[in-house]
C-alpha positions as CSV (number, residue, x, y, z in Angstrom):
1,M,102.6,-12.6,-29.2
2,N,99.6,-11.0,-27.5
3,A,98.2,-8.0,-29.5
4,Y,96.7,-4.9,-28.1
5,K,93.1,-4.4,-29.3
6,G,92.9,-0.6,-29.4
7,V,90.0,1.5,-30.7
8,H,91.5,1.8,-34.1
9,M,94.5,-0.4,-34.0
10,E,96.2,-3.6,-33.3
11,I,99.9,-3.7,-32.6
12,D,102.0,-6.8,-31.8
13,Y,103.4,-6.6,-28.3
14,I,106.7,-4.7,-28.5
15,K,109.8,-6.2,-26.9
16,G,112.5,-3.7,-27.9
17,V,115.7,-1.9,-27.0
18,N,116.9,1.7,-27.6
19,L,119.9,2.5,-29.8
20,G,120.8,5.5,-27.7
21,N,124.1,7.3,-28.1
22,W,124.4,6.3,-31.7
23,L,123.0,9.3,-33.6
24,V,122.3,11.4,-30.5
25,L,125.4,11.5,-28.2
26,E,125.3,11.2,-24.4
27,K,128.7,11.8,-22.9
28,W,128.3,9.4,-19.9
29,M,127.7,6.5,-22.4
30,N,130.9,7.1,-24.3
31,P,133.2,9.6,-22.5
32,A,136.1,9.0,-24.9
33,L,134.3,10.8,-27.8
34,F,134.6,14.0,-25.8
35,D,138.3,13.6,-25.0
36,G,140.3,16.8,-25.2
37,T,137.3,19.0,-24.7
38,T,135.3,20.3,-21.7
39,A,132.0,19.8,-23.7
40,D,129.3,18.0,-21.9
41,D,126.9,17.8,-24.8
42,E,126.6,17.6,-28.6
43,Y,126.0,21.4,-28.9
44,Y,129.4,22.4,-27.6
45,L,131.5,19.4,-29.0
46,P,132.1,20.9,-32.4
47,T,133.0,24.3,-30.9
48,Q,136.0,22.8,-29.3
49,L,137.4,20.6,-32.0
50,D,138.9,21.3,-35.4
51,P,136.1,20.7,-38.0
52,A,138.0,17.9,-39.6
53,V,138.7,16.2,-36.3
54,Y,135.0,16.6,-35.3
55,E,133.8,15.1,-38.5
56,A,136.2,12.2,-38.3
57,R,135.2,11.4,-34.7
58,I,131.5,11.5,-35.4
59,R,131.7,9.4,-38.6
60,T,134.0,6.8,-37.0
61,H,131.7,6.6,-33.9
62,R,128.6,6.2,-36.0
63,A,130.1,3.5,-38.2
64,E,131.5,1.5,-35.3
65,Y,128.9,1.9,-32.6
66,I,126.0,0.2,-34.4
67,N,126.2,-2.0,-37.5
68,E,124.5,-5.0,-39.0
69,R,125.9,-7.4,-36.4
70,D,124.1,-5.5,-33.7
71,F,120.7,-6.0,-35.4
72,A,121.5,-9.7,-35.6
73,T,122.4,-9.7,-31.8
74,I,119.1,-7.9,-31.0
75,K,117.2,-10.5,-32.9
76,S,119.0,-13.3,-31.2
77,W,117.8,-11.9,-27.8
78,G,114.2,-12.5,-28.8
79,L,113.5,-8.8,-29.3
80,N,111.3,-7.5,-32.2
81,S,111.9,-3.7,-32.3
82,V,114.4,-0.9,-31.9
83,R,113.7,2.7,-30.9
84,I,116.2,4.9,-32.6
85,P,116.8,8.4,-31.1
86,V,117.6,10.9,-33.9
87,P,118.7,14.5,-33.7
88,Y,116.9,17.5,-35.3
89,F,119.9,17.9,-37.6
90,I,119.4,14.4,-39.1
91,F,119.0,15.8,-42.6
92,G,122.4,17.7,-42.4
93,D,120.8,21.2,-42.7
94,R,122.0,22.7,-39.4
95,A,125.7,23.4,-39.5
96,P,128.1,22.7,-37.8
97,F,126.3,19.4,-37.0
98,I,126.7,16.4,-39.3
99,G,123.5,14.8,-40.6
100,C,122.9,11.1,-40.2
101,I,120.1,10.2,-42.6
102,D,122.5,7.6,-44.3
103,E,122.8,5.8,-41.0
104,L,119.0,5.6,-40.5
105,D,118.6,4.4,-44.1
106,K,121.1,1.5,-43.3
107,A,119.2,0.8,-40.0
108,F,116.0,0.2,-42.0
109,N,117.7,-2.2,-44.4
110,W,119.2,-4.1,-41.5
111,A,115.9,-4.1,-39.6
112,E,114.1,-5.5,-42.6
113,K,116.7,-8.2,-43.1
114,Y,116.4,-9.4,-39.4
115,G,112.6,-8.9,-39.0
116,L,112.8,-6.0,-36.6
117,T,110.6,-2.9,-36.5
118,I,111.9,0.7,-35.9
119,L,110.4,3.5,-33.8
120,I,112.0,6.7,-35.0
121,D,112.3,9.0,-31.9
122,L,113.0,12.7,-32.5
123,H,115.2,13.0,-29.5
124,T,116.4,16.6,-29.7
125,A,115.1,20.1,-30.8
126,P,117.0,23.3,-31.5
127,M,117.5,25.2,-28.1
128,S,116.1,22.0,-26.5
129,Q,112.8,20.8,-25.3
130,N,114.1,19.7,-21.9
131,G,117.5,21.1,-21.0
132,F,119.0,17.7,-20.4
133,D,122.4,16.7,-21.9
134,N,120.5,14.2,-24.1
135,G,118.3,17.1,-25.4
136,G,121.4,18.4,-27.1
137,I,122.3,21.4,-25.0
138,S,122.5,21.2,-21.2
139,G,120.7,23.8,-19.1
140,V,118.8,25.4,-22.0
141,C,115.1,24.7,-22.6
142,K,113.6,27.3,-25.0
143,W,112.6,25.5,-28.1
144,A,108.8,25.7,-27.4
145,Q,109.2,29.5,-27.1
146,L,110.7,29.9,-30.6
147,P,108.0,29.6,-33.4
148,D,110.6,29.2,-36.2
149,E,112.2,26.3,-34.4
150,V,108.8,24.7,-33.6
151,E,108.1,24.9,-37.3
152,F,111.5,23.4,-38.1
153,V,110.8,20.4,-35.9
154,L,107.4,19.9,-37.7
155,S,109.3,20.0,-41.1
156,V,111.8,17.3,-39.8
157,L,108.8,15.1,-38.8
158,E,107.2,15.5,-42.2
159,R,110.4,14.6,-44.0
160,L,110.9,11.5,-41.9
161,A,107.4,10.4,-42.6
162,R,107.7,10.9,-46.3
163,R,111.0,9.1,-46.4
164,Y,110.1,6.0,-44.3
165,G,106.3,5.9,-44.2
166,H,106.1,3.0,-46.6
167,R,109.0,1.0,-45.2
168,R,107.9,-2.4,-43.9
169,A,110.2,-1.9,-40.8
170,L,108.6,1.3,-39.7
171,M,106.6,0.9,-36.5
172,G,106.0,4.6,-36.0
173,I,107.4,8.1,-35.4
174,E,107.7,9.7,-32.0
175,I,106.9,13.4,-32.2
176,I,109.5,14.6,-29.6
177,N,111.3,12.9,-26.7
178,E,110.8,13.9,-23.1
179,P,109.4,17.5,-23.3
180,N,110.1,19.0,-19.9
181,T,106.8,20.1,-18.6
182,T,105.5,22.1,-15.6
183,T,105.0,18.8,-13.7
184,C,108.6,17.6,-14.2
185,W,110.4,20.9,-14.0
186,P,110.8,21.3,-10.2
187,M,111.8,17.6,-9.8
188,A,114.3,17.6,-12.7
189,N,116.0,20.7,-11.3
190,V,117.4,21.3,-14.7
191,T,119.2,24.6,-14.1
192,E,121.1,23.1,-11.2
193,R,121.8,19.6,-12.5
194,Y,122.6,20.7,-16.0
195,K,124.5,24.0,-15.7
196,A,124.3,26.2,-18.8
197,V,127.6,27.0,-20.4
198,D,126.3,30.4,-21.6
199,P,123.9,32.0,-19.1
200,E,122.9,34.5,-21.7
201,L,121.8,31.8,-24.1
202,A,119.9,30.1,-21.3
203,E,118.0,33.2,-20.4
204,G,114.2,32.5,-20.5
205,T,114.7,28.8,-20.0
206,G,111.6,27.2,-18.5
207,P,109.1,24.4,-18.6
208,I,106.6,23.6,-21.4
209,A,102.9,24.0,-20.5
210,F,100.6,21.1,-21.1
211,D,98.1,23.1,-23.0
212,W,100.8,24.2,-25.4
213,L,102.2,20.6,-25.7
214,K,98.7,19.1,-26.4
215,N,98.2,21.6,-29.2
216,F,101.6,20.9,-30.6
217,Y,101.0,17.2,-30.6
218,I,97.7,17.6,-32.5
219,T,99.4,19.9,-35.0
220,A,102.2,17.4,-35.4
221,Y,99.8,14.5,-35.8
222,H,98.1,16.2,-38.8
223,R,101.4,17.3,-40.3
224,L,102.6,13.7,-40.1
225,R,99.4,12.2,-41.5
226,D,98.1,14.8,-44.1
227,A,98.4,13.6,-47.6
228,D,100.1,16.7,-48.8
229,K,102.5,16.8,-45.8
230,G,104.0,13.7,-44.2
231,A,101.5,11.3,-45.7
232,L,102.2,8.8,-43.0
233,P,100.0,5.7,-43.6
234,A,97.4,4.8,-40.9
235,D,99.1,1.5,-40.2
236,K,102.1,3.4,-38.9
237,A,101.8,4.7,-35.3
238,V,102.1,8.3,-34.2
239,V,103.7,8.1,-30.8
240,F,103.7,10.9,-28.2
241,H,105.6,11.2,-24.9
242,D,103.6,11.9,-21.7
243,G,105.8,14.8,-20.6
244,F,106.4,13.0,-17.3
245,D,102.8,13.1,-16.3
246,I,100.8,10.2,-17.6
247,E,97.6,11.3,-15.9
248,Q,97.4,14.4,-18.1
249,W,96.3,12.4,-21.2
250,K,92.9,10.9,-20.3
251,D,90.9,13.6,-22.1
252,F,93.4,14.0,-25.0
253,M,92.2,13.4,-28.5
254,R,88.8,12.2,-27.2
255,G,85.5,12.4,-29.1
256,P,82.1,13.2,-27.6
257,D,81.7,9.6,-26.6
258,G,84.9,9.6,-24.6
259,K,86.6,7.3,-27.1
260,L,89.5,8.3,-29.4
261,A,88.1,10.9,-31.8
262,P,87.7,9.4,-35.3
263,E,90.1,11.8,-36.9
264,F,92.9,10.2,-34.9
265,K,94.2,6.8,-35.9
266,N,96.9,4.6,-34.4
267,V,98.1,6.9,-31.7
268,V,100.4,5.4,-29.0
269,L,101.4,6.9,-25.6
270,D,105.0,6.6,-24.5
271,T,106.0,6.8,-20.9
272,H,109.5,6.6,-19.4
273,Q,109.8,4.9,-16.0
274,Y,113.1,4.6,-14.2
275,L,113.7,3.2,-10.8
276,M,116.2,6.1,-10.2
277,T,113.2,8.5,-10.6
278,A,111.1,6.3,-8.3
279,E,113.8,6.7,-5.7
280,T,113.5,10.5,-5.9
281,M,109.7,10.1,-5.4
282,G,110.3,8.3,-2.1
283,C,110.6,4.7,-3.2
284,P,112.7,2.9,-0.6
285,Q,116.2,1.9,-1.9
286,T,115.8,-1.8,-1.2
287,A,114.9,-4.8,-3.4
288,E,111.5,-5.0,-1.7
289,G,110.9,-1.3,-2.0
290,Y,111.5,-1.5,-5.8
291,D,109.2,-4.5,-6.1
292,D,106.4,-2.9,-4.2
293,F,106.7,0.4,-6.1
294,V,106.6,-1.4,-9.5
295,R,103.6,-3.6,-8.5
296,N,101.6,-1.0,-6.8
297,T,102.4,2.1,-8.8
298,Y,103.7,1.2,-12.2
299,A,101.5,-1.8,-13.0
300,P,98.1,-0.2,-12.2
301,M,99.1,3.0,-13.9
302,I,100.0,1.2,-17.2
303,A,96.8,-0.8,-17.0
304,E,94.6,2.3,-16.4
305,M,96.2,4.4,-19.2
306,S,95.9,1.4,-21.6
307,E,92.1,2.1,-21.5
308,Y,92.8,5.4,-23.3
309,F,95.8,4.6,-25.6
310,P,98.1,1.7,-26.3
311,V,100.9,2.4,-23.8
312,I,104.6,1.6,-24.4
313,V,107.3,2.1,-21.8
314,G,109.8,3.6,-24.3
315,E,112.6,3.9,-21.7
316,W,113.3,1.9,-18.5
317,C,116.1,-0.3,-17.2
318,L,117.4,-2.3,-14.2
319,F,119.7,0.5,-12.9
320,N,119.1,1.4,-9.2
321,S,121.1,2.8,-6.3
322,V,121.3,-0.5,-4.4
323,G,123.2,-2.0,-7.3
324,C,125.6,1.0,-7.3
325,G,126.2,0.7,-3.5
326,V,125.5,4.4,-3.1
327,D,122.5,6.8,-3.4
328,T,122.8,8.1,-7.0
329,H,120.4,11.0,-6.3
330,G,118.3,10.2,-9.3
331,G,121.0,8.7,-11.5
332,Q,123.8,11.2,-11.1
333,S,127.3,9.9,-12.0
334,V,130.9,10.9,-11.4
335,L,130.4,13.2,-14.4
336,N,127.9,15.2,-12.3
337,G,130.4,15.3,-9.4
338,E,128.8,12.4,-7.5
339,E,131.1,9.9,-5.8
340,G,130.5,6.4,-7.0
341,A,131.2,3.4,-4.8
342,Q,134.9,2.3,-5.0
343,V,134.2,-1.3,-4.2
344,E,131.3,-3.6,-4.8
345,T,128.9,-3.8,-1.9
346,L,127.0,-6.9,-3.2
347,T,128.3,-10.3,-4.2
348,A,127.7,-11.5,-7.8
349,E,124.9,-13.7,-6.5
350,Q,123.2,-10.8,-4.6
351,K,123.4,-8.7,-7.7
352,R,121.9,-11.4,-9.8
353,S,119.0,-11.8,-7.3
354,L,118.5,-8.0,-7.1
355,Y,118.4,-7.4,-10.9
356,Q,116.5,-10.5,-11.8
357,G,113.8,-9.4,-9.3
358,V,113.5,-5.9,-10.7
359,A,113.6,-7.3,-14.3
360,E,110.7,-9.7,-13.5
361,S,108.5,-7.1,-11.7
362,Q,109.0,-4.4,-14.4
363,L,108.4,-6.8,-17.3
364,A,105.2,-7.9,-15.6
365,A,104.1,-4.3,-15.1
366,W,104.8,-3.4,-18.7
367,S,102.8,-6.4,-19.9
368,K,99.7,-4.5,-18.7
369,G,100.4,-2.3,-21.8
370,S,101.6,-2.7,-25.3
371,G,105.3,-3.2,-24.8
372,F,108.7,-1.7,-23.9
373,Y,112.0,-0.5,-25.1
374,Y,115.0,-1.1,-22.8
375,W,117.4,1.8,-22.4
376,N,120.0,1.0,-23.6
377,Y,121.4,-1.5,-26.1
378,K,125.0,-0.7,-25.0
379,L,127.3,1.8,-23.6
380,L,131.0,2.1,-24.0
381,T,131.8,3.2,-20.5
382,D,134.2,0.7,-18.8
383,T,132.5,0.1,-15.5
384,V,135.1,-2.4,-14.4
385,N,138.4,-0.4,-14.8
386,T,137.1,3.1,-14.4
387,P,136.6,4.2,-10.8
388,G,133.1,5.3,-9.8
389,W,131.0,3.4,-12.3
390,I,130.0,0.4,-10.2
391,G,126.4,-0.4,-11.0
392,W,126.2,1.5,-14.2
393,D,126.6,-1.7,-16.3
394,A,122.8,-2.2,-15.7
395,W,122.1,0.4,-18.4
396,D,123.7,-1.9,-21.0
397,L,121.2,-4.7,-22.0
398,G,124.0,-6.8,-23.4
399,R,125.9,-6.8,-20.1
400,C,122.6,-7.5,-18.2
401,I,121.9,-10.6,-20.4
402,A,125.5,-11.8,-20.2
403,Q,125.3,-11.7,-16.3
404,D,122.0,-13.5,-16.3
405,W,120.1,-10.4,-14.9
406,F,117.7,-10.1,-17.8
407,P,115.8,-12.9,-19.4
408,V,116.3,-13.5,-23.1
409,Q,112.8,-13.0,-24.6
410,K,111.0,-16.0,-26.0
């Protein structure tokens, strides 16, 4: 394994996968969990189910979706790490939501048995840091405007650091997933794409400014590391997401000499790069178009930013519109009212060629940095028997490996 020689650190090259939709729900990955409700996200699910039914559904889902066998499978694919999205209510202190610290405890025991590391990713915040369905509440993005909730998130990070800081399997803690910044806001079109159920609750929704986010990350770093707070050891990484603008971070945490300031140790930059987003930025929807974009945009970008921080691509996948047979307009599904293709437009051989190509070029680009986490390990959506889901199997790493689209890692 090649190691990244950072200013203050050395991490083994990460070859990982996300355990999305386990502890943080995403309806499109498991629509059956939302049966009998009109809820599109985790915030509204318990408001539409009897409390006993809600609890039974959630506990059954968590027990069945990921277990020891999955960690064995991930190890057998040649991977060495998992990124685990967790919700802000992980400790069970935000009714009516059900905590999931027991599941994370089990994950650490499984990871240590199979020689995998874990990146804990705080994926949601109260009143949301992005307004996405995966931020917990669709169409609302107000967390950064609420000082008490900002403090609550810092307290969650501290508690996670204290609980897992000395675990062998801990790779690091990611401060907050995908904060929706002024750069991303117009492109993400949150208020249109993710309609708020309660317009009054969504009032004041808006993007997070980079100055605010940088200050928050520095505060969070100290709260994680300080001996009387999180006491996270220096050999465990503090990971921050780029807020969808990787260029913003060249002057971040720098000392007078331009290097990482001595007070900051073992800090990793996480960027999420999806072909569906590249499409919305004008990348042609062809195999050649994807290949060019990855080689000429992603690869140099990762290489350049790796001079400032170790860079991981914490989310990416093979999914693209060509494989779906329709323009997905940035990854919108039948749940967003988009019509999926009714029949395959590519033969199995053409699909294999398309996906092997985008796997190879992306893996080569990520190798300019410190590693990757594929999104996602699995989804439960039946892409064969349910109309409109052609091409969405590319989000499921197990299905990609089974169809010889993704190379088992050596």
